[in-house]
CHARMM-style PDB file with segment names, atoms N, HN, CA, C and O in Angstrom:
ATOM      1  N   MET     1     -17.093 107.484  31.211  1.00  0.00      PROA
ATOM      2  CA  MET     1     -15.962 106.559  29.423  1.00  0.00      PROA
ATOM      3  C   MET     1     -15.169 105.600  30.116  1.00  0.00      PROA
ATOM      4  O   MET     1     -15.187 104.493  29.578  1.00  0.00      PROA
ATOM      5  N   GLY     2     -14.222 105.724  31.531  1.00  0.00      PROA
ATOM      6  HN  GLY     2     -14.207 106.624  31.968  1.00  0.00      PROA
ATOM      7  CA  GLY     2     -13.260 104.946  31.690  1.00  0.00      PROA
ATOM      8  C   GLY     2     -13.665 103.157  32.540  1.00  0.00      PROA
ATOM      9  O   GLY     2     -13.044 102.102  32.672  1.00  0.00      PROA
ATOM     10  N   ILE     3     -15.198 103.736  32.981  1.00  0.00      PROA
ATOM     11  HN  ILE     3     -15.702 104.593  32.874  1.00  0.00      PROA
ATOM     12  CA  ILE     3     -15.883 102.033  33.077  1.00  0.00      PROA
ATOM     13  C   ILE     3     -16.268 101.327  31.772  1.00  0.00      PROA
ATOM     14  O   ILE     3     -15.825 100.178  31.797  1.00  0.00      PROA
ATOM     15  N   VAL     4     -16.736 101.518  30.976  1.00  0.00      PROA
ATOM     16  HN  VAL     4     -17.096 102.451  30.955  1.00  0.00      PROA
ATOM     17  CA  VAL     4     -16.876 101.486  29.917  1.00  0.00      PROA
ATOM     18  C   VAL     4     -15.408 101.073  28.946  1.00  0.00      PROA
ATOM     19  O   VAL     4     -15.554 100.106  28.197  1.00  0.00      PROA
ATOM     20  N   LYS     5     -14.323 101.619  28.943  1.00  0.00      PROA
ATOM     21  HN  LYS     5     -14.204 102.404  29.551  1.00  0.00      PROA
ATOM     22  CA  LYS     5     -13.582 101.469  28.263  1.00  0.00      PROA
ATOM     23  C   LYS     5     -12.824 100.324  29.758  1.00  0.00      PROA
ATOM     24  O   LYS     5     -11.673 100.087  29.391  1.00  0.00      PROA
ATOM     25  N   ASP     6     -12.999  99.816  30.768  1.00  0.00      PROA
ATOM     26  HN  ASP     6     -13.934 100.009  31.066  1.00  0.00      PROA
ATOM     27  CA  ASP     6     -12.485  99.103  31.689  1.00  0.00      PROA
ATOM     28  C   ASP     6     -13.227  97.494  31.196  1.00  0.00      PROA
ATOM     29  O   ASP     6     -12.546  96.477  31.070  1.00  0.00      PROA
ATOM     30  N   ILE     7     -14.898  97.553  30.938  1.00  0.00      PROA
ATOM     31  HN  ILE     7     -15.451  98.380  31.040  1.00  0.00      PROA
ATOM     32  CA  ILE     7     -15.188  96.600  31.148  1.00  0.00      PROA
ATOM     33  C   ILE     7     -15.069  95.981  29.627  1.00  0.00      PROA
ATOM     34  O   ILE     7     -15.319  94.778  29.555  1.00  0.00      PROA
ATOM     35  N   ILE     8     -14.760  96.572  28.549  1.00  0.00      PROA
ATOM     36  HN  ILE     8     -14.557  97.550  28.607  1.00  0.00      PROA
ATOM     37  CA  ILE     8     -14.887  96.289  26.834  1.00  0.00      PROA
ATOM     38  C   ILE     8     -13.258  95.325  27.429  1.00  0.00      PROA
ATOM     39  O   ILE     8     -13.311  94.113  27.638  1.00  0.00      PROA
ATOM     40  N   GLY     9     -12.445  95.827  27.544  1.00  0.00      PROA
ATOM     41  HN  GLY     9     -12.402  96.812  27.374  1.00  0.00      PROA
ATOM     42  CA  GLY     9     -11.496  95.501  27.577  1.00  0.00      PROA
ATOM     43  C   GLY     9     -10.745  94.720  28.296  1.00  0.00      PROA
ATOM     44  O   GLY     9      -9.582  94.318  28.267  1.00  0.00      PROA
ATOM     45  N   GLY    10     -12.288  94.511  29.387  1.00  0.00      PROA
ATOM     46  HN  GLY    10     -13.233  94.838  29.411  1.00  0.00      PROA
ATOM     47  CA  GLY    10     -11.850  93.298  30.132  1.00  0.00      PROA
ATOM     48  C   GLY    10     -12.286  91.910  29.572  1.00  0.00      PROA
ATOM     49  O   GLY    10     -11.939  90.759  29.837  1.00  0.00      PROA
ATOM     50  N   PHE    11     -13.209  92.473  28.665  1.00  0.00      PROA
ATOM     51  HN  PHE    11     -13.491  93.408  28.450  1.00  0.00      PROA
ATOM     52  CA  PHE    11     -13.939  91.189  27.843  1.00  0.00      PROA
ATOM     53  C   PHE    11     -13.193  90.983  26.738  1.00  0.00      PROA
ATOM     54  O   PHE    11     -13.186  89.903  26.147  1.00  0.00      PROA
ATOM     55  N   MET    12     -12.421  92.142  26.331  1.00  0.00      PROA
ATOM     56  HN  MET    12     -12.427  93.019  26.810  1.00  0.00      PROA
ATOM     57  CA  MET    12     -11.611  91.722  25.052  1.00  0.00      PROA
ATOM     58  C   MET    12     -10.776  90.477  25.106  1.00  0.00      PROA
ATOM     59  O   MET    12     -10.833  89.501  24.358  1.00  0.00      PROA
ATOM     60  N   LEU    13      -9.451  90.844  26.834  1.00  0.00      PROA
ATOM     61  HN  LEU    13      -9.405  91.636  27.441  1.00  0.00      PROA
ATOM     62  CA  LEU    13      -8.481  90.255  27.688  1.00  0.00      PROA
ATOM     63  C   LEU    13      -9.288  88.755  27.593  1.00  0.00      PROA
ATOM     64  O   LEU    13      -8.771  87.891  26.886  1.00  0.00      PROA
ATOM     65  N   GLY    14     -10.514  88.464  28.285  1.00  0.00      PROA
ATOM     66  HN  GLY    14     -10.934  89.166  28.860  1.00  0.00      PROA
ATOM     67  CA  GLY    14     -11.112  86.971  28.574  1.00  0.00      PROA
ATOM     68  C   GLY    14     -11.239  86.461  27.125  1.00  0.00      PROA
ATOM     69  O   GLY    14     -10.815  85.356  26.787  1.00  0.00      PROA
ATOM     70  N   THR    15     -11.866  87.357  26.256  1.00  0.00      PROA
ATOM     71  HN  THR    15     -12.210  88.255  26.531  1.00  0.00      PROA
ATOM     72  CA  THR    15     -11.908  86.639  25.330  1.00  0.00      PROA
ATOM     73  C   THR    15     -10.833  85.949  23.937  1.00  0.00      PROA
ATOM     74  O   THR    15     -11.034  85.182  22.995  1.00  0.00      PROA
ATOM     75  N   VAL    16      -9.594  86.764  24.492  1.00  0.00      PROA
ATOM     76  HN  VAL    16      -9.431  87.387  25.257  1.00  0.00      PROA
ATOM     77  CA  VAL    16      -8.311  86.668  23.679  1.00  0.00      PROA
ATOM     78  C   VAL    16      -7.923  85.434  24.578  1.00  0.00      PROA
ATOM     79  O   VAL    16      -7.887  84.391  23.926  1.00  0.00      PROA
ATOM     80  N   LEU    17      -7.730  85.343  25.444  1.00  0.00      PROA
ATOM     81  HN  LEU    17      -7.759  86.191  25.974  1.00  0.00      PROA
ATOM     82  CA  LEU    17      -7.539  84.297  26.426  1.00  0.00      PROA
ATOM     83  C   LEU    17      -8.282  83.081  26.851  1.00  0.00      PROA
ATOM     84  O   LEU    17      -7.795  82.140  27.479  1.00  0.00      PROA
ATOM     85  N   THR    18      -9.824  83.225  26.342  1.00  0.00      PROA
ATOM     86  HN  THR    18     -10.220  83.989  25.832  1.00  0.00      PROA
ATOM     87  CA  THR    18     -10.307  81.799  26.486  1.00  0.00      PROA
ATOM     88  C   THR    18     -10.171  81.245  24.970  1.00  0.00      PROA
ATOM     89  O   THR    18     -10.541  80.095  24.737  1.00  0.00      PROA
ATOM     90  N   SER    19      -9.554  82.194  23.766  1.00  0.00      PROA
ATOM     91  HN  SER    19      -9.253  83.129  23.955  1.00  0.00      PROA
ATOM     92  CA  SER    19      -9.344  81.948  22.551  1.00  0.00      PROA
ATOM     93  C   SER    19      -8.193  80.616  22.637  1.00  0.00      PROA
ATOM     94  O   SER    19      -8.261  79.423  22.342  1.00  0.00      PROA
ATOM     95  N   ILE    20      -7.387  81.285  23.062  1.00  0.00      PROA
ATOM     96  HN  ILE    20      -7.332  82.254  23.302  1.00  0.00      PROA
ATOM     97  CA  ILE    20      -5.568  80.470  23.178  1.00  0.00      PROA
ATOM     98  C   ILE    20      -5.776  79.704  24.196  1.00  0.00      PROA
ATOM     99  O   ILE    20      -4.721  79.087  24.338  1.00  0.00      PROA
ATOM    100  N   ILE    21      -6.460  79.399  24.935  1.00  0.00      PROA
ATOM    101  HN  ILE    21      -7.317  79.900  24.820  1.00  0.00      PROA
ATOM    102  CA  ILE    21      -6.400  78.242  25.910  1.00  0.00      PROA
ATOM    103  C   ILE    21      -7.308  76.802  25.419  1.00  0.00      PROA
ATOM    104  O   ILE    21      -7.097  75.604  25.608  1.00  0.00      PROA
ATOM    105  N   VAL    22      -8.642  77.716  24.547  1.00  0.00      PROA
ATOM    106  HN  VAL    22      -8.814  78.689  24.394  1.00  0.00      PROA
ATOM    107  CA  VAL    22      -9.042  76.490  23.704  1.00  0.00      PROA
ATOM    108  C   VAL    22      -8.314  75.882  22.380  1.00  0.00      PROA
ATOM    109  O   VAL    22      -8.551  74.773  21.900  1.00  0.00      PROA
ATOM    110  N   ILE    23      -7.297  76.918  21.846  1.00  0.00      PROA
ATOM    111  HN  ILE    23      -7.104  77.819  22.235  1.00  0.00      PROA
ATOM    112  CA  ILE    23      -6.550  76.295  20.879  1.00  0.00      PROA
ATOM    113  C   ILE    23      -5.522  75.540  21.415  1.00  0.00      PROA
ATOM    114  O   ILE    23      -5.486  74.318  21.272  1.00  0.00      PROA
ATOM    115  N   ILE    24      -4.960  75.961  21.820  1.00  0.00      PROA
ATOM    116  HN  ILE    24      -4.990  76.953  21.936  1.00  0.00      PROA
ATOM    117  CA  ILE    24      -4.122  74.857  22.877  1.00  0.00      PROA
ATOM    118  C   ILE    24      -4.846  73.108  23.469  1.00  0.00      PROA
ATOM    119  O   ILE    24      -4.374  72.019  23.141  1.00  0.00      PROA
ATOM    120  N   ILE    25      -5.650  73.256  24.072  1.00  0.00      PROA
ATOM    121  HN  ILE    25      -6.033  74.141  24.338  1.00  0.00      PROA
ATOM    122  CA  ILE    25      -6.416  72.187  24.745  1.00  0.00      PROA
ATOM    123  C   ILE    25      -6.488  71.435  22.960  1.00  0.00      PROA
ATOM    124  O   ILE    25      -5.807  70.453  22.666  1.00  0.00      PROA
ATOM    125  N   ALA    26      -7.311  72.043  22.085  1.00  0.00      PROA
ATOM    126  HN  ALA    26      -7.864  72.841  22.323  1.00  0.00      PROA
ATOM    127  CA  ALA    26      -7.671  71.426  20.909  1.00  0.00      PROA
ATOM    128  C   ALA    26      -6.285  70.441  20.345  1.00  0.00      PROA
ATOM    129  O   ALA    26      -6.072  69.238  20.191  1.00  0.00      PROA
ATOM    130  N   THR    27      -5.467  71.815  20.138  1.00  0.00      PROA
ATOM    131  HN  THR    27      -5.641  72.792  20.263  1.00  0.00      PROA
ATOM    132  CA  THR    27      -3.968  71.005  19.680  1.00  0.00      PROA
ATOM    133  C   THR    27      -3.490  69.908  20.010  1.00  0.00      PROA
ATOM    134  O   THR    27      -2.959  69.047  19.308  1.00  0.00      PROA
ATOM    135  N   VAL    28      -3.824  69.962  21.912  1.00  0.00      PROA
ATOM    136  HN  VAL    28      -4.255  70.661  22.482  1.00  0.00      PROA
ATOM    137  CA  VAL    28      -3.455  68.558  22.312  1.00  0.00      PROA
ATOM    138  C   VAL    28      -4.198  67.248  22.246  1.00  0.00      PROA
ATOM    139  O   VAL    28      -3.776  66.092  22.267  1.00  0.00      PROA
ATOM    140  N   PHE    29      -5.292  67.690  22.169  1.00  0.00      PROA
ATOM    141  HN  PHE    29      -5.635  68.629  22.152  1.00  0.00      PROA
ATOM    142  CA  PHE    29      -6.418  67.165  21.707  1.00  0.00      PROA
ATOM    143  C   PHE    29      -6.623  65.877  20.320  1.00  0.00      PROA
ATOM    144  O   PHE    29      -6.990  64.708  20.209  1.00  0.00      PROA
ATOM    145  N   PHE    30      -6.172  66.876  19.547  1.00  0.00      PROA
ATOM    146  HN  PHE    30      -5.874  67.827  19.637  1.00  0.00      PROA
ATOM    147  CA  PHE    30      -5.976  66.564  17.890  1.00  0.00      PROA
ATOM    148  C   PHE    30      -4.599  65.617  17.825  1.00  0.00      PROA
ATOM    149  O   PHE    30      -4.556  64.615  17.111  1.00  0.00      PROA
ATOM    150  N   THR    31      -3.479  66.056  18.658  1.00  0.00      PROA
ATOM    151  HN  THR    31      -3.514  66.870  19.238  1.00  0.00      PROA
ATOM    152  CA  THR    31      -2.260  65.098  18.734  1.00  0.00      PROA
ATOM    153  C   THR    31      -2.479  63.516  19.376  1.00  0.00      PROA
ATOM    154  O   THR    31      -1.906  62.466  19.086  1.00  0.00      PROA
ATOM    155  N   ALA    32      -3.623  63.830  20.434  1.00  0.00      PROA
ATOM    156  HN  ALA    32      -4.089  64.683  20.669  1.00  0.00      PROA
ATOM    157  CA  ALA    32      -3.405  62.599  21.535  1.00  0.00      PROA
ATOM    158  C   ALA    32      -4.552  61.361  20.132  1.00  0.00      PROA
ATOM    159  O   ALA    32      -4.346  60.211  19.745  1.00  0.00      PROA
ATOM    160  N   THR    33      -5.507  62.220  19.842  1.00  0.00      PROA
ATOM    161  HN  THR    33      -5.675  63.155  20.156  1.00  0.00      PROA
ATOM    162  CA  THR    33      -6.121  61.426  19.106  1.00  0.00      PROA
ATOM    163  C   THR    33      -5.452  60.684  17.738  1.00  0.00      PROA
ATOM    164  O   THR    33      -5.850  59.526  17.616  1.00  0.00      PROA
ATOM    165  N   LEU    34      -4.610  61.083  16.798  1.00  0.00      PROA
ATOM    166  HN  LEU    34      -4.287  62.024  16.897  1.00  0.00      PROA
ATOM    167  CA  LEU    34      -3.940  60.782  16.076  1.00  0.00      PROA
ATOM    168  C   LEU    34      -2.929  59.792  16.381  1.00  0.00      PROA
ATOM    169  O   LEU    34      -2.647  58.832  15.663  1.00  0.00      PROA
ATOM    170  N   PHE    35      -2.203  60.198  17.912  1.00  0.00      PROA
ATOM    171  HN  PHE    35      -2.432  60.977  18.495  1.00  0.00      PROA
ATOM    172  CA  PHE    35      -1.365  58.819  18.424  1.00  0.00      PROA
ATOM    173  C   PHE    35      -2.292  57.745  18.237  1.00  0.00      PROA
ATOM    174  O   PHE    35      -2.093  56.833  17.435  1.00  0.00      PROA
ATOM    175  N   ILE    36      -3.548  57.865  19.144  1.00  0.00      PROA
ATOM    176  HN  ILE    36      -3.710  58.607  19.795  1.00  0.00      PROA
ATOM    177  CA  ILE    36      -4.489  56.659  19.169  1.00  0.00      PROA
ATOM    178  C   ILE    36      -5.269  55.937  17.962  1.00  0.00      PROA
ATOM    179  O   ILE    36      -5.885  54.873  17.920  1.00  0.00      PROA
ATOM    180  N   VAL    37      -4.977  57.040  16.884  1.00  0.00      PROA
ATOM    181  HN  VAL    37      -4.476  57.905  16.918  1.00  0.00      PROA
ATOM    182  CA  VAL    37      -5.381  56.196  15.806  1.00  0.00      PROA
ATOM    183  C   VAL    37      -4.079  55.298  15.157  1.00  0.00      PROA
ATOM    184  O   VAL    37      -3.976  54.096  14.913  1.00  0.00      PROA
ATOM    185  N   SER    38      -3.501  55.997  15.056  1.00  0.00      PROA
ATOM    186  HN  SER    38      -3.584  56.974  15.254  1.00  0.00      PROA
ATOM    187  CA  SER    38      -2.172  55.398  14.617  1.00  0.00      PROA
ATOM    188  C   SER    38      -1.902  53.811  15.328  1.00  0.00      PROA
ATOM    189  O   SER    38      -1.763  52.704  14.808  1.00  0.00      PROA
ATOM    190  N   MET    39      -1.903  54.163  16.419  1.00  0.00      PROA
ATOM    191  HN  MET    39      -2.017  55.063  16.841  1.00  0.00      PROA
ATOM    192  CA  MET    39      -1.046  52.561  17.228  1.00  0.00      PROA
ATOM    193  C   MET    39      -2.325  51.806  16.876  1.00  0.00      PROA
ATOM    194  O   MET    39      -2.323  50.644  16.470  1.00  0.00      PROA
ATOM    195  N   SER    40      -3.759  52.781  17.119  1.00  0.00      PROA
ATOM    196  HN  SER    40      -3.761  53.725  17.450  1.00  0.00      PROA
ATOM    197  CA  SER    40      -4.140  51.316  17.468  1.00  0.00      PROA
ATOM    198  C   SER    40      -4.783  50.843  15.959  1.00  0.00      PROA
ATOM    199  O   SER    40      -5.374  49.766  16.036  1.00  0.00      PROA
ATOM    200  N   SER    41      -4.775  51.288  14.979  1.00  0.00      PROA
ATOM    201  HN  SER    41      -4.295  52.163  14.917  1.00  0.00      PROA
ATOM    202  CA  SER    41      -4.566  50.590  13.205  1.00  0.00      PROA
ATOM    203  C   SER    41      -3.348  50.035  13.149  1.00  0.00      PROA
ATOM    204  O   SER    41      -3.258  49.548  12.021  1.00  0.00      PROA
ATOM    205  N   ASN    42      -2.095  49.790  13.911  1.00  0.00      PROA
ATOM    206  HN  ASN    42      -2.167  50.185  14.826  1.00  0.00      PROA
ATOM    207  CA  ASN    42      -0.975  49.128  13.885  1.00  0.00      PROA
ATOM    208  C   ASN    42      -1.252  47.975  14.632  1.00  0.00      PROA
ATOM    209  O   ASN    42      -0.790  46.937  14.158  1.00  0.00      PROA
ATOM    210  N   LEU    43      -2.181  47.844  16.163  1.00  0.00      PROA
ATOM    211  HN  LEU    43      -2.556  48.688  16.548  1.00  0.00      PROA
ATOM    212  CA  LEU    43      -2.128  46.960  16.822  1.00  0.00      PROA
ATOM    213  C   LEU    43      -3.447  45.817  16.294  1.00  0.00      PROA
ATOM    214  O   LEU    43      -3.522  44.655  16.694  1.00  0.00      PROA
ATOM    215  N   VAL    44      -4.444  46.488  15.293  1.00  0.00      PROA
ATOM    216  HN  VAL    44      -4.383  47.432  14.968  1.00  0.00      PROA
ATOM    217  CA  VAL    44      -5.862  46.079  15.115  1.00  0.00      PROA
ATOM    218  C   VAL    44      -5.347  45.451  13.906  1.00  0.00      PROA
ATOM    219  O   VAL    44      -4.961  44.287  14.007  1.00  0.00      PROA
ATOM    220  N   PHE    45      -5.276  46.072  12.713  1.00  0.00      PROA
ATOM    221  HN  PHE    45      -5.589  47.018  12.631  1.00  0.00      PROA
ATOM    222  CA  PHE    45      -4.543  45.346  11.368  1.00  0.00      PROA
ATOM    223  C   PHE    45      -3.123  45.060  10.947  1.00  0.00      PROA
ATOM    224  O   PHE    45      -2.866  44.605   9.832  1.00  0.00      PROA
ATOM    225  N   GLY    46      -2.105  45.360  11.951  1.00  0.00      PROA
ATOM    226  HN  GLY    46      -2.313  45.729  12.856  1.00  0.00      PROA
ATOM    227  CA  GLY    46      -1.040  45.334  11.944  1.00  0.00      PROA
ATOM    228  C   GLY    46      -0.214  45.722  10.619  1.00  0.00      PROA
ATOM    229  O   GLY    46       0.712  45.145  10.051  1.00  0.00      PROA
ATOM    230  N   ILE    47      -0.922  46.958  10.333  1.00  0.00      PROA
ATOM    231  HN  ILE    47      -1.675  47.427  10.795  1.00  0.00      PROA
ATOM    232  CA  ILE    47      -0.264  47.383   8.837  1.00  0.00      PROA
ATOM    233  C   ILE    47      -0.282  49.291   9.797  1.00  0.00      PROA
ATOM    234  O   ILE    47      -1.021  49.551  10.747  1.00  0.00      PROA
ATOM    235  N   ALA    48       0.730  50.283   9.163  1.00  0.00      PROA
ATOM    236  HN  ALA    48       1.331  50.072   8.392  1.00  0.00      PROA
ATOM    237  CA  ALA    48       0.895  51.345   9.545  1.00  0.00      PROA
ATOM    238  C   ALA    48      -0.108  52.352   8.965  1.00  0.00      PROA
ATOM    239  O   ALA    48       0.510  52.837   8.017  1.00  0.00      PROA
ATOM    240  N   PRO    49      -1.277  52.913   9.012  1.00  0.00      PROA
ATOM    241  CA  PRO    49      -2.054  53.595   7.777  1.00  0.00      PROA
ATOM    242  C   PRO    49      -1.178  54.938   7.254  1.00  0.00      PROA
ATOM    243  O   PRO    49      -0.345  55.554   7.919  1.00  0.00      PROA
ATOM    244  N   ASP    50      -1.492  55.142   6.239  1.00  0.00      PROA
ATOM    245  HN  ASP    50      -2.168  54.642   5.699  1.00  0.00      PROA
ATOM    246  CA  ASP    50      -1.101  56.266   5.402  1.00  0.00      PROA
ATOM    247  C   ASP    50      -1.145  57.641   5.858  1.00  0.00      PROA
ATOM    248  O   ASP    50      -2.143  58.279   5.523  1.00  0.00      PROA
ATOM    249  N   PRO    51      -0.152  58.300   6.643  1.00  0.00      PROA
ATOM    250  CA  PRO    51      -0.355  59.404   7.296  1.00  0.00      PROA
ATOM    251  C   PRO    51      -1.626  60.200   7.169  1.00  0.00      PROA
ATOM    252  O   PRO    51      -2.468  60.456   8.030  1.00  0.00      PROA
ATOM    253  N   ASN    52      -1.564  60.588   5.685  1.00  0.00      PROA
ATOM    254  HN  ASN    52      -0.880  60.380   4.986  1.00  0.00      PROA
ATOM    255  CA  ASN    52      -2.682  61.860   5.320  1.00  0.00      PROA
ATOM    256  C   ASN    52      -4.157  60.670   5.487  1.00  0.00      PROA
ATOM    257  O   ASN    52      -5.233  61.268   5.505  1.00  0.00      PROA
ATOM    258  N   TRP    53      -4.229  59.518   5.572  1.00  0.00      PROA
ATOM    259  HN  TRP    53      -3.355  59.033   5.557  1.00  0.00      PROA
ATOM    260  CA  TRP    53      -5.541  59.175   5.985  1.00  0.00      PROA
ATOM    261  C   TRP    53      -5.398  59.020   7.668  1.00  0.00      PROA
ATOM    262  O   TRP    53      -6.371  58.662   8.331  1.00  0.00      PROA
ATOM    263  N   ALA    54      -4.407  59.252   8.140  1.00  0.00      PROA
ATOM    264  HN  ALA    54      -3.617  59.543   7.601  1.00  0.00      PROA
ATOM    265  CA  ALA    54      -4.560  59.005  10.036  1.00  0.00      PROA
ATOM    266  C   ALA    54      -4.605  60.812  10.110  1.00  0.00      PROA
ATOM    267  O   ALA    54      -5.258  61.330  11.016  1.00  0.00      PROA
ATOM    268  N   VAL    55      -4.069  61.447   9.373  1.00  0.00      PROA
ATOM    269  HN  VAL    55      -3.539  61.027   8.637  1.00  0.00      PROA
ATOM    270  CA  VAL    55      -4.698  62.764   9.884  1.00  0.00      PROA
ATOM    271  C   VAL    55      -6.205  63.190   9.903  1.00  0.00      PROA
ATOM    272  O   VAL    55      -7.008  63.748  10.651  1.00  0.00      PROA
ATOM    273  N   LEU    56      -6.139  62.605   8.637  1.00  0.00      PROA
ATOM    274  HN  LEU    56      -5.487  62.152   8.029  1.00  0.00      PROA
ATOM    275  CA  LEU    56      -7.859  63.175   8.255  1.00  0.00      PROA
ATOM    276  C   LEU    56      -8.783  62.036   9.401  1.00  0.00      PROA
ATOM    277  O   LEU    56      -9.854  62.485   9.811  1.00  0.00      PROA
ATOM    278  N   ALA    57      -8.472  60.974   9.766  1.00  0.00      PROA
ATOM    279  HN  ALA    57      -7.602  60.609   9.433  1.00  0.00      PROA
ATOM    280  CA  ALA    57      -9.344  60.102  10.681  1.00  0.00      PROA
ATOM    281  C   ALA    57      -9.223  61.067  12.114  1.00  0.00      PROA
ATOM    282  O   ALA    57     -10.170  61.399  12.827  1.00  0.00      PROA
ATOM    283  N   ALA    58      -7.887  61.385  12.297  1.00  0.00      PROA
ATOM    284  HN  ALA    58      -7.118  61.115  11.718  1.00  0.00      PROA
ATOM    285  CA  ALA    58      -7.979  61.818  13.791  1.00  0.00      PROA
ATOM    286  C   ALA    58      -8.820  63.432  13.728  1.00  0.00      PROA
ATOM    287  O   ALA    58      -9.510  63.752  14.696  1.00  0.00      PROA
ATOM    288  N   ALA    59      -8.707  64.266  12.670  1.00  0.00      PROA
ATOM    289  HN  ALA    59      -8.146  64.007  11.884  1.00  0.00      PROA
ATOM    290  CA  ALA    59      -9.325  65.304  12.487  1.00  0.00      PROA
ATOM    291  C   ALA    59     -10.779  65.215  12.437  1.00  0.00      PROA
ATOM    292  O   ALA    59     -11.562  65.870  13.125  1.00  0.00      PROA
ATOM    293  N   ILE    60     -11.039  64.414  11.629  1.00  0.00      PROA
ATOM    294  HN  ILE    60     -10.403  63.882  11.070  1.00  0.00      PROA
ATOM    295  CA  ILE    60     -12.924  64.276  12.174  1.00  0.00      PROA
ATOM    296  C   ILE    60     -13.129  63.998  13.045  1.00  0.00      PROA
ATOM    297  O   ILE    60     -14.234  64.297  13.498  1.00  0.00      PROA
ATOM    298  N   ILE    61     -11.893  63.000  14.096  1.00  0.00      PROA
ATOM    299  HN  ILE    61     -10.996  62.757  13.728  1.00  0.00      PROA
ATOM    300  CA  ILE    61     -12.333  62.441  15.083  1.00  0.00      PROA
ATOM    301  C   ILE    61     -12.798  63.131  16.532  1.00  0.00      PROA
ATOM    302  O   ILE    61     -13.650  62.987  17.409  1.00  0.00      PROA
ATOM    303  N   SER    62     -11.342  64.213  16.093  1.00  0.00      PROA
ATOM    304  HN  SER    62     -10.650  64.330  15.381  1.00  0.00      PROA
ATOM    305  CA  SER    62     -11.335  65.945  17.041  1.00  0.00      PROA
ATOM    306  C   SER    62     -12.666  66.683  16.710  1.00  0.00      PROA
ATOM    307  O   SER    62     -13.250  66.968  17.755  1.00  0.00      PROA
ATOM    308  N   VAL    63     -13.195  67.000  15.826  1.00  0.00      PROA
ATOM    309  HN  VAL    63     -12.721  66.768  14.977  1.00  0.00      PROA
ATOM    310  CA  VAL    63     -14.043  67.656  15.220  1.00  0.00      PROA
ATOM    311  C   VAL    63     -15.539  67.399  15.867  1.00  0.00      PROA
ATOM    312  O   VAL    63     -16.286  68.207  16.418  1.00  0.00      PROA
ATOM    313  N   GLY    64     -15.678  66.287  15.663  1.00  0.00      PROA
ATOM    314  HN  GLY    64     -15.071  65.631  15.215  1.00  0.00      PROA
ATOM    315  CA  GLY    64     -16.527  65.499  16.299  1.00  0.00      PROA
ATOM    316  C   GLY    64     -16.932  65.612  17.811  1.00  0.00      PROA
ATOM    317  O   GLY    64     -18.087  65.727  18.220  1.00  0.00      PROA
ATOM    318  N   SER    65     -15.950  65.567  18.471  1.00  0.00      PROA
ATOM    319  HN  SER    65     -15.011  65.474  18.139  1.00  0.00      PROA
ATOM    320  CA  SER    65     -15.774  64.808  19.784  1.00  0.00      PROA
ATOM    321  C   SER    65     -16.373  66.463  20.808  1.00  0.00      PROA
ATOM    322  O   SER    65     -17.008  66.652  21.846  1.00  0.00      PROA
ATOM    323  N   ILE    66     -15.571  67.527  19.540  1.00  0.00      PROA
ATOM    324  HN  ILE    66     -15.055  67.374  18.698  1.00  0.00      PROA
ATOM    325  CA  ILE    66     -15.303  68.955  19.859  1.00  0.00      PROA
ATOM    326  C   ILE    66     -16.597  69.336  19.971  1.00  0.00      PROA
ATOM    327  O   ILE    66     -16.980  69.673  21.091  1.00  0.00      PROA
ATOM    328  N   MET    67     -17.450  69.363  18.953  1.00  0.00      PROA
ATOM    329  HN  MET    67     -17.139  69.089  18.043  1.00  0.00      PROA
ATOM    330  CA  MET    67     -18.595  69.653  18.637  1.00  0.00      PROA
ATOM    331  C   MET    67     -19.593  69.132  19.629  1.00  0.00      PROA
ATOM    332  O   MET    67     -20.289  69.842  20.355  1.00  0.00      PROA
ATOM    333  N   THR    68     -19.595  67.543  19.581  1.00  0.00      PROA
ATOM    334  HN  THR    68     -19.030  66.966  18.992  1.00  0.00      PROA
ATOM    335  CA  THR    68     -20.290  67.415  20.463  1.00  0.00      PROA
ATOM    336  C   THR    68     -20.403  67.585  21.777  1.00  0.00      PROA
ATOM    337  O   THR    68     -21.403  67.336  22.449  1.00  0.00      PROA
ATOM    338  N   GLY    69     -19.135  68.111  22.241  1.00  0.00      PROA
ATOM    339  HN  GLY    69     -18.322  68.313  21.695  1.00  0.00      PROA
ATOM    340  CA  GLY    69     -19.143  68.625  23.884  1.00  0.00      PROA
ATOM    341  C   GLY    69     -19.346  69.764  23.835  1.00  0.00      PROA
ATOM    342  O   GLY    69     -19.381  70.199  24.986  1.00  0.00      PROA
ATOM    343  N   SER    70     -19.590  70.928  22.734  1.00  0.00      PROA
ATOM    344  HN  SER    70     -19.562  70.575  21.798  1.00  0.00      PROA
ATOM    345  CA  SER    70     -20.093  71.939  23.033  1.00  0.00      PROA
ATOM    346  C   SER    70     -21.603  72.476  22.570  1.00  0.00      PROA
ATOM    347  O   SER    70     -22.172  73.567  22.630  1.00  0.00      PROA
ATOM    348  N   PHE    71     -22.049  70.825  21.957  1.00  0.00      PROA
ATOM    349  HN  PHE    71     -21.587  69.940  21.908  1.00  0.00      PROA
ATOM    350  CA  PHE    71     -23.565  71.544  22.229  1.00  0.00      PROA
ATOM    351  C   PHE    71     -24.417  70.094  23.359  1.00  0.00      PROA
ATOM    352  O   PHE    71     -25.466  69.492  23.131  1.00  0.00      PROA
ATOM    353  N   GLY    72     -23.532  69.953  24.436  1.00  0.00      PROA
ATOM    354  HN  GLY    72     -22.680  70.442  24.621  1.00  0.00      PROA
ATOM    355  CA  GLY    72     -24.440  69.319  25.059  1.00  0.00      PROA
ATOM    356  C   GLY    72     -25.155  70.069  26.563  1.00  0.00      PROA
ATOM    357  O   GLY    72     -24.921  71.255  26.796  1.00  0.00      PROA
ATOM    358  N   THR    73     -25.970  69.290  27.447  1.00  0.00      PROA
ATOM    359  HN  THR    73     -26.160  68.327  27.257  1.00  0.00      PROA
ATOM    360  CA  THR    73     -26.885  70.196  28.049  1.00  0.00      PROA
ATOM    361  C   THR    73     -25.915  71.156  28.711  1.00  0.00      PROA
ATOM    362  O   THR    73     -24.712  70.906  28.788  1.00  0.00      PROA
ATOM    363  N   ARG    74     -26.685  72.684  29.368  1.00  0.00      PROA
ATOM    364  HN  ARG    74     -27.662  72.887  29.306  1.00  0.00      PROA
ATOM    365  CA  ARG    74     -26.168  73.253  30.310  1.00  0.00      PROA
ATOM    366  C   ARG    74     -26.721  73.429  31.512  1.00  0.00      PROA
ATOM    367  OT1 ARG    74     -26.102  74.024  32.395  1.00  0.00      PROA
TER     368      ARG     74
END
C-alpha cells in the first residue's frame, strides 16, 4: 500500500504543479496579447478600442493559440 500511495501522491502533485504552471503561463500570454491588441489598434487606427472589445479579442486570440498549440503533432 505504501508504494501505491506514493505513486498516486506523486501523480497528484505533478498534476497540481503542472496545472498551476499552465494557468500562470496562460495569464501571462493573455496579458501580452491584450497589450498587443490595444497597442496595435491604437497604432493602426489611431483610436483606443473599448476595453471590453480589446479583452474579447485578446481572449479569442489566446484561446485559439493555446488550443492550436495543444493539438500540434507529437
